[in-house]
C-alpha positions in Angstrom: 0.0 0.0 0.0 1.4 3.3 -1.0 2.3 5.8 1.8 3.0 9.5 1.4 6.1 9.1 3.6 7.8 7.2 0.8 8.8 10.5 -0.8 10.3 11.7 2.4 12.4 8.6 3.1 13.7 8.7 -0.5 14.8 12.4 0.0 16.5 11.3 3.2 18.3 8.5 1.4 19.7 10.8 -1.2 20.4 13.8 0.9 24.0 15.1 1.3 23.2 16.3 4.8 21.7 13.0 5.8 21.7 12.0 9.5 20.4 8.8 11.2 16.6 8.8 10.8 14.1 7.9 13.6 10.6 7.2 12.3 8.2 8.1 15.1 4.6 7.3 15.7 2.1 5.1 17.6 2.2 1.4 17.3 1.0 -0.2 14.1 0.8 3.0 11.9 3.2 1.4 9.4 6.7 2.4 10.5 8.3 -1.0 10.1 6.4 -1.7 6.9 7.7 1.5 5.3 11.3 0.5 6.0 11.0 -3.2 5.1 8.8 -3.0 2.0 9.9 0.3 0.5 13.1 1.8 1.7 15.0 -1.5 2.0 14.4 -2.1 -1.8 16.6 0.9 -2.6 19.7 -0.8 -1.2 21.9 -3.7 -2.2 21.5 -5.3 1.3 19.3 -4.8 4.3 20.0 -5.5 8.0 17.2 -5.4 10.5 17.9 -5.6 14.3 14.7 -5.8 16.4 15.8 -4.5 19.8 12.7 -5.6 21.6 13.1 -9.2 20.5 16.9 -9.3 20.6 17.6 -8.0 24.1 20.9 -10.0 24.1 22.2 -7.4 21.6 21.7 -4.6 24.1 25.1 -5.4 25.6 26.7 -4.2 22.4 25.7 -0.7 23.4 27.1 -0.9 27.0 30.5 0.4 26.1 31.7 3.6 24.6 29.3 3.5 21.7 32.0 3.5 19.1 30.2 2.7 15.8 33.0 0.5 14.5 33.0 -1.6 17.6 29.2 -1.9 17.5 29.3 -2.9 13.8 32.0 -5.5 14.5 29.6 -7.1 17.0 26.6 -6.8 14.7 28.4 -8.3 11.7 29.0 -11.5 13.7 25.3 -11.8 13.9 24.0 -10.6 10.5 26.9 -10.6 8.1 28.7 -7.8 6.2 27.4 -4.2 6.7 28.8 -2.0 3.9 28.4 1.8 4.1 26.7 3.2 1.0 25.2 -0.2 0.1 23.6 -1.5 3.3 20.6 -0.1 5.1 21.0 -0.7 8.8 17.6 -0.7 10.6 17.1 -0.7 14.4 13.4 -1.6 15.0 11.7 -1.0 18.4 14.7 1.2 19.3 12.9 2.5 22.4 13.7 -0.9 24.0 17.4 0.0 24.2 17.8 3.8 25.0 21.6 3.6 24.6 21.1 2.6 21.0 19.3 5.9 20.5 22.4 7.6 22.1 24.6 5.7 19.7 23.0 7.3 16.7 24.9 10.5 17.2 28.2 8.7 16.9 27.1 7.0 13.7 26.4 10.5 12.4 29.8 11.9 13.6 32.0 8.9 12.8 30.3 7.0 10.0 28.0 9.4 8.1 28.2 7.4 4.9 26.3 4.5 6.5 22.5 4.7 6.1 21.0 4.2 9.6 17.3 4.2 10.2 15.4 3.5 13.4 11.7 3.1 14.3 9.9 2.9 17.6 6.8 3.7 19.6 6.7 5.0 23.1 10.0 6.8 22.3 9.2 9.7 24.6 9.5 7.4 27.5 13.0 6.2 26.4 14.0 9.9 25.8 13.4 10.5 29.5 16.2 8.1 30.4 18.9 9.4 28.1 20.6 12.5 26.7 18.9 13.0 23.4 21.4 13.6 20.5 20.1 17.0 19.5 21.1 18.0 16.0 22.6 14.6 15.2 19.4 12.8 14.1 16.4 13.5 11.9 12.8 12.6 12.6 9.9 11.5 10.5 6.5 11.4 12.1 4.1 8.7 10.7 0.3 8.9 11.1 -2.5 6.5 10.2 -3.3 6.3 6.5 -5.0 9.4 5.2 -8.2 9.3 3.2 -6.1 9.8 0.1 -3.9 6.8 1.0 -7.0 4.8 1.8 -8.5 5.5 -1.6 -5.2 4.4 -3.3 -5.2 1.2 -1.3 -8.8 0.5 -2.4 -7.8 0.8 -6.0 -9.6 4.1 -6.5 -6.7 6.0 -8.0 -8.8 8.4 -10.0 -11.0 9.3 -7.1 -7.9 9.8 -4.9 -6.5 12.3 -7.4 -9.8 14.2 -7.4 -9.9 14.2 -3.6 -6.7 16.2 -3.3 -7.5 18.7 -6.1 -9.3 22.0 -5.4 -13.0 21.3 -5.6 -13.6 24.5 -7.5 -13.2 22.7 -10.9 -14.6 19.3 -9.8 -18.1 18.4 -10.9 -20.7 18.2 -8.1 -21.5 14.6 -8.8 -17.9 13.6 -8.4 -17.7 15.5 -5.1 -20.8 13.6 -3.9 -19.2 10.3 -4.9 -16.1 11.1 -2.9 -18.2 12.1 0.1 -20.0 8.8 -0.2 -16.8 6.8 -0.1 -15.7 8.8 2.9 -18.6 7.2 4.8 -16.7 3.9 4.8 -13.5 5.5 5.9 -15.2 6.9 8.9 -15.6 3.3 10.2 -12.6 1.6 8.7 -10.1 4.3 9.6 -6.5 4.5 8.6 -4.6 1.9 10.6 -2.8 -0.1 7.8 -3.9 -3.5 9.0 -7.5 -2.4 9.1 -7.4 -1.0 5.6 -5.7 -4.1 4.3 -8.3 -6.4 6.0 -11.2 -4.4 4.5 -9.6 -4.3 1.1 -9.0 -8.0 1.0 -12.2 -9.3 2.7 -14.7 -6.5 2.1 -16.0 -7.2 5.6 -16.5 -4.5 8.2 -17.0 -7.1 10.8 -13.5 -8.6 10.2 -12.1 -5.1 10.2 -13.7 -4.2 13.5 -12.1 -7.4 15.0 -8.7 -6.0 13.9 -9.5 -2.6 15.5 -10.3 -4.4 18.7 -7.0 -6.2 18.6 -5.1 -3.0 18.1 -6.9 -1.3 21.0 -6.1 -4.3 23.2 -2.4 -4.0 22.3 -2.5 -0.3 23.3 -4.1 -1.3 26.6 -1.3 -3.9 27.1 1.1 -1.0 26.7 -0.6 0.8 29.5 1.1 -1.6 31.9 4.4 -0.2 30.9 3.3 3.2 32.4 2.3 1.5 35.6 5.1 3.0 37.8 3.7 6.4 36.9 -0.1 6.0 36.6 -2.7 3.4 37.7 -3.8 1.4 34.6 -7.5 1.7 35.5 -7.1 5.5 35.5 -5.4 5.3 32.1 -8.2 3.1 30.7 -10.9 5.5 31.9 -9.1 8.6 30.6 -8.5 6.9 27.3 -12.2 6.0 26.9 -13.6 9.3 28.1 -11.3 11.4 25.9 -12.6 9.4 22.9 -16.2 10.2 24.0 -15.4 13.9 24.3 -14.1 14.6 20.8 -14.8 18.2 19.9 -15.4 19.3 23.5 -13.2 21.5 25.7 -11.7 19.2 28.3 -11.3 19.4 32.1 -9.1 16.8 33.8 -11.5 16.4 36.7 -14.2 15.3 34.3 -12.2 12.7 32.5 -12.5 10.2 35.3 -14.5 10.3 38.5 -12.5 7.6 40.2 -9.2 9.5 40.5 -8.0 13.0 41.2 -7.7 15.7 38.6 -3.9 15.6 39.0 -3.8 11.8 38.4 -6.1 12.2 35.4 -3.7 14.8 34.0 -0.8 12.5 34.4 -2.7 9.8 32.6 -3.7 12.2 29.8 -0.1 13.4 29.3 1.2 9.8 29.1 -1.4 9.0 26.4 -0.3 12.0 24.5 3.3 10.9 24.9 2.4 7.5 23.5 0.7 9.3 20.6 -2.6 7.5 21.0 -4.4 10.8 21.6 -3.4 14.3 20.5 -3.8 17.5 22.5 -5.2 20.6 20.7 -4.7 23.8 22.6 -6.6 27.0 22.2 -4.6 30.0 20.9 -4.8 33.6 19.9 -5.0 33.8 16.1 -3.7 37.3 15.8 -0.4 36.2 14.3 2.1 33.4 13.6 3.3 31.0 14.9 0.1 29.9 16.4 1.9 27.9 19.0 3.4 31.0 20.6 0.0 31.9 22.2 -1.1 28.3 22.9 -3.0 28.0 26.2 -2.1 24.7 27.8 -5.0 25.0 30.3 -7.7 25.4 27.6 -7.7 22.5 25.2 -9.5 19.6 23.5 -8.3 16.4 22.1 -8.7 13.9 19.3 -7.8 10.2 18.9 -5.0 8.7 16.8 -7.5 7.2 14.4 -11.1 7.6 13.4 -11.6 3.8 13.1 -10.2 3.1 16.5 -12.4 6.0 17.9 -15.7 4.4 16.7 -14.7 1.0 17.9 -13.6 2.2 21.3 -16.9 4.1 21.7 -18.9 1.2 20.4 -20.7 3.4 17.8 -23.8 1.6 16.5 -22.5 1.2 13.0 -25.7 -0.3 11.5 -27.6 2.8 12.6 -25.0 5.4 11.8 -24.3 4.1 8.3 -28.0 4.9 7.5 -27.4 8.6 8.3 -27.5 10.6 5.0 -25.4 13.4 6.5 -21.9 12.5 7.5 -22.0 15.3 10.1 -24.9 13.6 11.8 -22.9 10.4 12.5 -22.1 10.0 16.2 -23.3 13.5 16.9 -20.7 15.0 14.6 -17.8 13.7 16.5 -16.6 11.4 13.7 -16.4 14.4 11.3 -14.5 16.5 13.8 -12.1 13.6 14.4 -11.6 13.1 10.6 -10.8 16.8 10.0 -8.3 16.9 12.8 -6.7 13.7 11.7 -6.2 14.9 8.2 -4.9 18.3 9.2 -2.4 16.7 11.7 -1.1 14.3 9.0 -0.4 17.4 6.8 1.1 19.5 9.5 2.9 16.6 11.2 2.2 17.4 14.8 0.5 20.7 15.5 -3.1 21.8 15.5 -4.9 24.6 17.3 -8.4 26.0 17.8 -9.9 29.3 19.0 -12.1 29.8 22.0 -13.3 33.0 23.7 -14.9 32.9 27.1 -16.6 36.2 27.9 -19.1 36.8 30.7 -21.8 37.7 28.2 -21.1 35.0 25.7 -18.6 32.3 24.7 -17.5 31.5 21.2 -15.4 28.7 19.7 -14.1 27.8 16.2 -13.2 24.2 15.7 -9.7 24.5 14.1 -7.2 27.0 12.7 -5.5 26.4 9.3 -2.4 28.2 8.0 -2.3 28.7 4.3 0.4 30.8 2.6 1.1 32.7 5.8 -2.5 33.5 6.5 -4.7 32.1 9.3 -8.1 30.7 8.4 -10.7 29.7 10.9 -12.2 26.2 10.1 -15.7 25.1 11.1 -17.0 21.5 10.8 -20.8 22.0 10.2 -23.7 19.9 9.1 -24.9 22.1 6.4 -24.7 25.5 4.6 -27.4 26.9 6.8 -27.1 28.2 10.3 -25.7 31.4 11.8 -22.1 30.3 12.2 -21.9 33.0 15.0 -18.5 32.0 16.3 -17.0 32.0 12.8 -18.4 35.5 12.0 -17.3 36.8 15.4 -13.7 35.6 14.9 -13.6 37.1 11.4 -14.8 40.4 12.7 -12.4 40.3 15.7 -9.3 39.2 13.8 -9.1 41.2 10.5 -5.8 39.3 9.7 -7.9 36.2 8.8 -8.9 36.6 5.1 -12.0 34.3 5.3 -13.6 31.4 7.0 -13.7 27.8 5.8 -16.7 25.5 6.4 -16.2 21.8 5.9 -19.6 20.1 5.5 -21.4 17.2 3.8 -22.2 19.2 0.6 -20.4 20.5 -2.5 -18.2 23.5 -3.0 -19.7 27.0 -2.8 -18.5 30.5 -2.0 -20.3 33.2 -0.1 -17.9 36.2 -0.7 -20.2 38.7 0.9 -19.9 36.7 4.2 -16.2 35.9 3.6 -17.0 32.2 3.7 -16.1 29.2 1.6 -18.0 25.9 2.0 -16.0 22.9 1.1 -16.8 19.1 1.0 -15.6 17.4 4.2 -12.9 15.4 2.4 -11.0 18.6 1.6 -9.6 18.7 5.2 -6.3 17.5 3.9 -5.9 20.4 1.4 -6.9 23.4 3.5 -3.4 24.0 5.0 -0.1 24.6 3.3 
């Protein structure tokens, strides 16, 4: 299955300024697949060291971390490793924090060797070591986007239409893409789920895979046990999923534990990349993160398919909804938009909220396009007052117009400074 990250790893391979590459992301988003099935094919030979399975190899990193010494040991295990011809891959590198430290010395002493690493829960490993700042590169991987999903399903032409401006796309084509998006809402973008649905055509089988992935995440929770009780982590995980689109309070995420404990659980889940925190900010200028308010925030899940499975969304009823925004009270649509925008921007997403005594206002997300800030609303139709959007456009004159993502086709309302776009355009509204 084609992944957009293929282009980035090829650029890394051929770069004259190449450094060891760490591919980051939650479990099962396709990190290892990308290396084994795409990047490895670009080399004469490929050596994979799984540091979670081969704990006996950890002793190779106990010494002074000299790359030549480490390679001498590794070659006894795997055969010749030739700089310029061999791709050396450390999988599950978080299991051996000193291997992460060793990457800086591969860069300094053996830059001609292509070294790539992948791991989940890396932030926990980083807490135990000195991170080699400026000596390694990072690539963030996300679940498959809707575009990647369409390619995997053999709908190449539809995929190309989905990433083009809808201005010149016929309305009937826009409607067909929106119809296909309905399935993605429930299948999601976890590669194994997409492959299962493509090969079997069965949502039931796909849901079983989603449940297995969620179980594997819960198994990971035990690894955080010295820090937070696993029952607290489970409760915060579930209640965050049920609160998509809502401003969160730690005390409301779990009645059984204190707000402080809930915050620790939430922060750990963010570190593990199974949920993503979206702070409110002041959209008066760039960068948006400069004014982010850590105390005012909402959150989204890693993947829309996992979200619906975790929340036990009644699929047989929701699939009958004509309006995508009506599905699960609009939460699936908000999750989809955030997921697509995060995949485009890599790791940052913000929203706007104003709490005044007389009134409160909130705009779902903020997009940056060609240096300008655009408020983004996820709405069920072209009707309605869109009060918060109009208020923000009035208050922040630096925002050229508002974007409304909905279940209909493209239309412009220049007199109101609004553009309505089909929901699938979420991936194309930012730079």
